[in-house]
C-alpha positions, 0 to 999 in steps of 0.5 A: 500500500502507499504512504497515503492511504497508511496514513489516511486508514490511521487518521480515521483510526486515531480520529475514532478514539484518541486511547487507540494505540498503535499495536491496535492497529497491528492487531486490525492490520492482521485482523484484514492480513488474516481476512484476505488470507480465508478468503483466498484460500477458499479460491486455491481450494476451488482451484485446486478442485478444478484441476484435480476435476481436469485431471481426472477427466484427463487420466481416464482419456485413454481406457475412455477411448480403448473402451471405444475401440473395443465397443468399435470392434465388437459391434463390427466384428457383430454386424458382420458375421452373418455374411462371415458365416455365409461365406463360410469363414465362422462355423456356426456360433463358435466364434460369436461365442468367445468373441463376446466373452473376450468382449465382456472381459475387456469391458468389465478390466477398465472397471467404471470410468463414470460412463453410465451410458455407455455400461448400459450399451455395451450390455445392450451389446453383450445382449443383442450377440447372445440374441446372435448367436442363439439364432445362428444356431436355430439356423443352422439346426433347421429350425427358422422360428424369429426370438423376438416376435417382430420378425417372422423368421430366424433369419429377418431376426438376424438381419435386423441384428446385424443392421442394429449392429451396424447403427451403432456401430455409426453411432459411437462415435457421438455417444463417446464425444463427450467423455473424449473431448478436451477437459 
């Protein structure tokens, strides 16, 4: 502070009570400084909390990207499975079952990443893949009854699931965008 401000404050304090001593003025300034310190500390705490949130977001980013890649590859695999089955690249549903188990394990290994809608979508991927597996087995055994009531045949049901996986694959980027964007 400048000398003129200090002189002004000293003059005001002295004019209020002529018995004020220098120690009282020092105590008053100590009180002002401690009040300022409390305000400054509160601001620093808020800034530290914000920095921690940014650090948490950034530290989860690589794991979230891995979940995105797992979901992308899995949905791509499931959407192409029916074609691969017809081409003879896969035999029945054994490979699909192994891929479902691998995908489920990959998702579980990442733990809780604070993405509730992604976790629900991963469960939907797994459930739909199991439906696909059951339908492929039905068709391989000569049965043609659909799993879902909205379809009349198992082949239509499989094609509907393949289309669903393809649509989900296209929507993954938009779904993950809030979790992968910069903090």
